[in-house]
C-alpha positions in Angstrom: -12.2 -3.1 -18.7 -13.8 -5.2 -16.3 -17.1 -4.3 -14.0 -17.2 -4.7 -9.8 -16.5 -7.9 -8.5 -19.5 -8.8 -6.3 -18.8 -11.9 -3.6 -21.2 -14.0 -2.4 -22.3 -14.0 1.3 -19.4 -17.1 3.2 -19.0 -18.4 6.0 -17.5 -15.5 8.4 -13.5 -15.7 8.0 -11.5 -15.2 11.4 -8.1 -15.1 12.9 -5.1 -13.3 11.2 -1.6 -13.7 10.6 0.6 -10.5 10.4 3.5 -11.2 7.9 6.3 -8.9 8.6 7.7 -6.1 11.8 8.1 -2.9 10.7 6.6 0.2 10.8 3.4 -0.6 8.6 3.4 -4.0 10.8 2.8 -2.2 13.6 -0.3 -0.5 12.7 -1.6 -3.4 11.4 -1.3 -5.1 14.8 -2.7 -2.2 16.8 -5.4 -2.2 14.5 -6.3 -5.9 14.0 -6.3 -5.6 18.0 -8.7 -2.7 17.9 -11.2 -4.6 15.6 -10.4 -7.9 17.0 -14.3 -8.9 18.1 -14.2 -9.1 13.8 -10.5 -10.5 13.4 -10.5 -12.8 16.0 -7.1 -14.3 16.8 -4.4 -12.5 16.0 -0.5 -13.6 14.8 2.8 -11.7 14.0 5.4 -13.4 12.6 8.9 -12.4 11.1 12.3 -13.3 10.3 13.1 -11.3 13.7 10.8 -12.6 16.2 11.9 -10.0 18.7 10.4 -7.6 16.2 7.7 -9.0 16.6 7.2 -8.9 20.0 8.3 -5.0 20.3 5.1 -4.3 18.4 3.3 -6.9 20.7 4.4 -4.7 24.3 3.3 -1.9 22.2 -0.4 -2.7 21.5 -0.8 -4.4 25.5 1.2 -0.9 26.6 -1.3 1.3 24.3 -4.5 -1.1 25.5 -5.3 -1.6 22.0 -7.2 -4.8 22.2 -10.6 -4.4 22.0 -11.3 -7.6 23.1 -9.4 -9.2 25.9 -6.1 -11.4 23.4 -2.9 -12.1 23.2 -0.8 -11.3 19.9 1.1 -14.3 19.4 4.3 -13.5 17.5 6.4 -16.2 15.9 9.9 -16.9 13.8 9.9 -17.4 10.2 11.4 -16.9 6.7 9.0 -15.6 4.7 11.4 -16.8 1.6 10.2 -20.4 2.9 7.0 -21.0 1.1 6.4 -24.4 2.8 7.4 -23.0 6.2 4.8 -20.3 6.0 2.1 -22.4 5.2 3.5 -24.9 7.8 2.5 -22.2 10.3 -0.4 -21.4 8.7 -1.5 -24.8 9.4 0.1 -24.6 13.1 -1.9 -21.4 14.5 -5.2 -22.2 12.1 -5.5 -18.2 10.5 -7.4 -18.0 8.0 -6.8 -14.3 6.8 -2.9 -13.2 5.8 -2.0 -9.9 5.9 1.3 -9.2 4.4 3.0 -6.3 5.2 7.1 -7.3 4.5 8.8 -6.5 2.2 7.9 -7.1 -1.4 10.8 -9.6 -1.8 8.4 -12.1 -0.2 5.2 -11.6 -2.0 5.2 -15.1 -4.1 6.4 -17.6 -1.6 3.7 -16.1 0.7 0.9 -16.2 -2.0 1.7 -19.3 -2.2 1.6 -20.5 0.9 -1.8 -19.0 1.0 -2.9 -20.6 -2.3 -1.9 -24.1 -0.6 -3.5 -23.7 2.4 -6.7 -22.2 1.2 -6.4 -18.7 3.2 -7.3 -15.5 2.3 -4.1 -13.0 0.8 -3.9 -9.3 1.4 -0.7 -7.8 0.1 0.3 -3.5 0.0 2.2 -3.5 -2.7 3.7 -5.4 -6.0 6.1 -8.1 -6.2 9.4 -7.5 -7.1 12.3 -9.5 -7.8 15.9 -8.1 -6.0 17.7 -8.9 -9.1 15.6 -7.0 -11.5 14.6 -3.3 -10.9 11.7 -1.7 -12.9 10.5 -4.3 -15.5 8.1 -4.5 -17.9 4.7 -2.8 -18.1 2.1 -4.3 -16.6 4.4 -5.0 -13.7 1.3 -7.5 -12.1 1.0 -9.4 -15.2 5.2 -10.2 -14.3 4.0 -12.4 -11.3 1.0 -12.1 -9.2 -1.9 -12.1 -12.4 -0.1 -15.2 -13.5 -1.3 -17.0 -10.3 -4.8 -15.6 -10.6 -6.4 -18.9 -12.1 -4.8 -20.9 -9.2 -6.9 -18.4 -6.6 -10.3 -19.1 -8.8 -9.7 -22.8 -9.0 -8.7 -23.2 -4.8 -11.6 -20.3 -3.9 -8.8 -18.3 -2.4 -9.1 -15.0 -2.0 -6.2 -12.5 -3.0 -6.7 -8.7 -2.4 -3.6 -7.0 -4.0 -2.4 -3.6 -3.1 -5.2 -2.7 -0.4 -2.6 -0.1 1.0 -3.1 3.5 0.8 -1.0 4.2 -2.9 -1.7 1.3 -4.6 -5.1 0.5 -2.3 -7.4 3.4 -1.2 -6.0 5.0 -4.0 -7.7 2.6 -6.6 -10.9 2.8 -4.5 -10.8 6.4 -5.2 -10.5 6.1 -8.8 -13.3 3.7 -9.3 -15.9 6.1 -7.1 -14.6 9.1 -9.1 -14.8 6.9 -12.5 -18.6 5.7 -11.9 -19.5 9.4 -10.7 -18.8 10.2 -14.4 -21.2 9.7 -17.8 -20.1 6.1 -19.1 -17.0 6.6 -21.3 -16.0 10.2 -20.7 -13.4 9.8 -17.9 -10.3 11.1 -19.8 -7.1 11.4 -16.6 -6.8 9.9 -13.2 -3.7 12.0 -11.3 -2.9 10.5 -8.2 -1.2 13.1 -6.3 0.9 11.7 -2.9 2.1 14.9 -0.9 3.8 14.4 2.4 3.9 17.6 3.8 5.6 16.2 7.2 9.0 16.7 8.8 10.8 13.9 10.2 13.8 16.3 11.6 16.5 14.0 10.1 19.3 15.2 7.8 18.4 12.5 5.1 15.5 9.5 5.5 12.9 7.5 4.1 9.8 6.8 4.9 9.6 3.0 4.4 11.9 0.7 3.6 14.8 2.7 2.1 15.5 0.0 -0.6 12.5 -0.3 -2.3 11.9 3.4 -1.6 14.9 3.8 -4.0 14.1 0.7 -6.5 10.8 3.0 -7.0 12.2 5.9 -9.0 15.9 4.3 -10.0 14.1 2.9 -13.4 12.1 4.0 -16.2 8.9 6.5 -15.3 6.1 4.4 -16.7 2.6 5.7 -17.2 -0.7 5.2 -19.3 -0.9 8.0 -21.8 -3.1 8.2 -24.5 -3.8 4.2 -23.9 -0.7 2.8 -24.0 2.1 3.5 -22.0 4.8 5.9 -21.9 8.6 6.1 -20.8 10.2 9.2 -19.0 12.9 9.7 -16.6 12.5 10.0 -12.6 12.2 14.1 -12.2 11.9 15.1 -15.7 7.9 16.0 -15.3 6.5 18.3 -12.7 3.4 19.9 -11.9 1.9 21.8 -9.1 -1.1 21.7 -7.2 -3.2 24.1 -4.7 -4.3 21.2 -2.4 -6.7 21.0 0.9 -4.7 21.7 4.0 -1.4 21.4 3.0 -1.4 24.7 0.6 0.6 24.8 -2.7 2.3 21.2 -3.7 5.5 20.3 -6.6 4.9 16.5 -7.4 6.6 14.6 -10.2 5.9 12.4 -12.3 6.5 8.6 -10.8 6.0 5.2 -11.4 3.8 3.2 -9.6 1.9 0.6 -8.8 -1.9 1.1 -9.0 -0.9 2.4 -12.8 -0.4 -0.9 -13.7 -3.9 -2.3 -12.1 -5.6 0.6 -12.9 -4.8 0.8 -17.1 -6.1 -2.5 -17.2 -9.7 -2.5 -15.3 -10.5 0.9 -16.1 -11.3 2.4 -19.3 -9.0 5.8 -19.6 -6.6 6.9 -21.6 -5.0 8.9 -19.2 -3.7 7.2 -15.5 -0.6 9.0 -13.7 1.2 8.8 -10.5 2.9 12.1 -8.7 4.6 12.2 -5.4 6.1 14.9 -3.9 10.0 15.3 -2.8 10.9 18.4 -1.7 14.6 20.0 -3.3 16.8 18.7 -0.1 15.4 15.0 -1.1 16.1 15.4 -4.6 19.4 16.2 -4.3 20.6 14.1 -2.2 18.7 11.0 -4.1 20.6 12.3 -7.2 24.2 12.5 -6.0 23.7 8.4 -4.9 21.7 7.5 -7.9 25.1 9.4 -9.7 28.2 8.0 -7.9 26.4 4.3 -7.8 25.2 3.8 -4.2 21.8 3.1 -5.0 22.6 0.0 -7.5 21.5 -3.7 -7.0 24.3 -5.4 -8.4 27.3 -6.5 -5.9 30.8 -4.8 -5.9 33.7 -6.2 -4.3 35.8 -3.6 -1.5 39.4 -3.0 -1.7 39.2 -5.4 1.1 37.8 -8.0 -0.9 34.6 -7.9 0.2 31.3 -8.3 -1.7 28.6 -5.9 -0.7 25.8 -4.3 -2.8 25.6 -0.5 -2.2 21.9 -0.4 -2.0 22.1 -2.7 0.6 24.8 -0.6 2.5 23.1 2.9 2.0 19.9 1.2 3.6 22.1 -0.1 6.6 23.2 3.6 7.2 19.3 5.2 7.0 17.0 5.9 9.9 15.3 3.0 10.1 12.1 4.4 9.1 10.1 3.1 12.3 12.4 5.4 14.5 11.3 8.7 12.8 7.8 8.2 14.2 8.6 10.4 17.5 9.5 13.4 16.3 7.6 13.7 13.1 5.2 16.5 12.3 2.9 17.6 9.5 0.4 16.1 7.6 -0.1 13.7 4.3 -2.4 14.8 1.5 -3.4 11.5 -0.6 -6.0 11.3 -3.4 -7.3 11.2 -6.7 -7.9 13.8 -9.4 -10.4 12.8 -12.2 -11.2 14.1 -15.2 -14.6 13.3 -16.7 -18.4 14.4 -17.5 -21.2 15.0 -15.3 -24.7 15.1 -17.0 -22.3 15.9 -20.6 -20.4 19.1 -18.7 -16.9 19.1 -18.4 -16.3 18.0 -14.4 -13.1 17.5 -12.2 -13.2 15.5 -8.6 -10.4 15.2 -6.0 -11.2 12.4 -3.8 -8.9 12.7 -0.7 -7.7 11.7 2.5 -5.7 14.2 5.1 -3.5 12.2 8.0 -1.6 13.7 10.6 1.7 12.2 11.8 1.4 13.3 15.3 -1.8 12.1 15.6 -0.8 8.7 14.1 1.5 8.8 16.8 0.0 9.2 19.4 -2.7 6.6 18.3 -0.7 3.3 17.4 3.2 4.7 17.8 4.2 5.0 14.2 4.8 7.8 11.8 1.7 8.7 9.1 3.1 7.0 5.8 3.0 4.2 8.0 -0.8 4.6 9.2 -1.7 5.7 6.1 -0.6 2.0 4.6 -1.5 -0.4 7.6 -4.8 1.1 8.1 -6.8 -0.1 4.7 -5.0 -3.8 5.0 -7.0 -4.0 8.1 -10.1 -2.8 6.9 -10.1 -5.4 3.7 -9.1 -7.7 6.2 -12.3 -7.3 7.9 -14.5 -6.8 4.5 -13.0 -9.9 4.3 -14.3 -11.5 7.4 -17.7 -10.2 7.1 -18.4 -12.2 3.4 -18.4 -8.1 1.5 -14.9 -8.7 0.2 -14.6 -12.6 0.0 -14.3 -13.2 -3.5 -13.0 -16.7 -4.0 -10.3 -15.3 -6.5 -7.7 -12.7 -7.0 -8.4 -9.0 -7.1 -7.2 -5.6 -7.3 -8.5 -3.1 -5.7 -11.0 -1.3 -8.0 -12.3 -4.2 -9.2 -14.3 -4.3 -5.9 -16.9 -2.2 -4.8 -15.8 0.4 -2.8 -18.5 1.8 -1.1 -18.3 -0.3 2.2 -14.3 0.1 2.2 -14.4 4.0 2.5 -17.5 3.6 5.1 -15.3 1.8 6.9 -12.1 3.6 6.7 -14.3 6.5 7.7 -15.0 5.2 11.1 -11.1 3.4 11.5 -9.1 5.8 11.2 -8.4 7.0 7.0 -11.6 9.6 7.0 -12.1 10.6 3.1 -13.3 13.8 1.7 -14.4 15.0 -1.5 -14.0 18.3 -3.9 -16.2 19.2 -6.6 -18.3 22.0 -8.2 -20.4 21.9 -5.2 -17.7 22.0 -2.9 -15.3 20.4 -0.3 -17.2 17.7 2.1 -16.8 14.5 3.9 -17.6 11.4 1.9 -19.5 8.7 2.9 -22.3 6.1 1.0 -26.0 5.1 1.9 -25.5 1.1 1.4 
């Protein structure tokens, strides 16, 4: 079991490069602008510069800059590690926030290791030719580069979105609240009780979204990996604000690091799905339209079915204007406090409409985009500038939670003493 990694005071890092130009990147751009007194000059790059320009225009339109500045936009092929490294050199950035597709994580990380700048991402790396690799997933790619990050004094914070990310910090908090060695269960519950008004859509990249649910569901139970099928195991919870909700055991990034870093025998991830989503998903999967393997049409065209489905579904960033309702995402942690059996629920409630009014994005993008900006700010001020590769639960969660409370994602805790805001005296 790892303990919290404490960074040493270092010179302040400033200037940020955002990789990506989707819905989450839009949130990151706005939030970086709102805190450019800490983060300095802001750059944004993607394969399609025009998308970056649209986001930059929205930052100006909403007046998001705290201090007068320009959001610089660039074109880059993030699958080309040397091209990313050259952009880092040209811009002089010191922190990179990767919110592009999960397929680019390794090439972008390599560029950061080569140039010696800090790296932050929000999801585990994926190989486009593989779906649902053997656990622990981080061990297949990211963790293999940990020694090189340490050797090059590169801070690399993995999975610093909401889930993974904030829920990892919640797990750490709940774990530390309990008597040593007493925690038996960490259940991460992700509920989107919102409505986007479309017949069918995904809240982020459809290709990544569907890949999460087409393979085996891996969970950590009885201190070993257990495999189930999607939608095989269900639970029901009466949750704050969103009320009674069903969720299903799902495979997810954070289980793979928490099982290595916290001494807990049962760690599971649960995601809420409505009957309509499940029906459409099942049909698409059953007829082969979620396959990542190419097929040849009668006209001789080679196509990847999953990419065709992605092309015909709404762009997740287009959902924001009509999205209503709220999300509830949190951790239920069971153990003992002072020898008595206890359960705490540490959680956040976010509102889709409020997210749109603030930054022009829906709530799912908002919850994913605010945390990496908080992580960047903590690197900039030295509190999370570790000089090595870490997952969020290995870091002190207190400054992270306090900062999120201030910049748009307030945390609450529900336990035997009631339901109240969670903030730390540090």
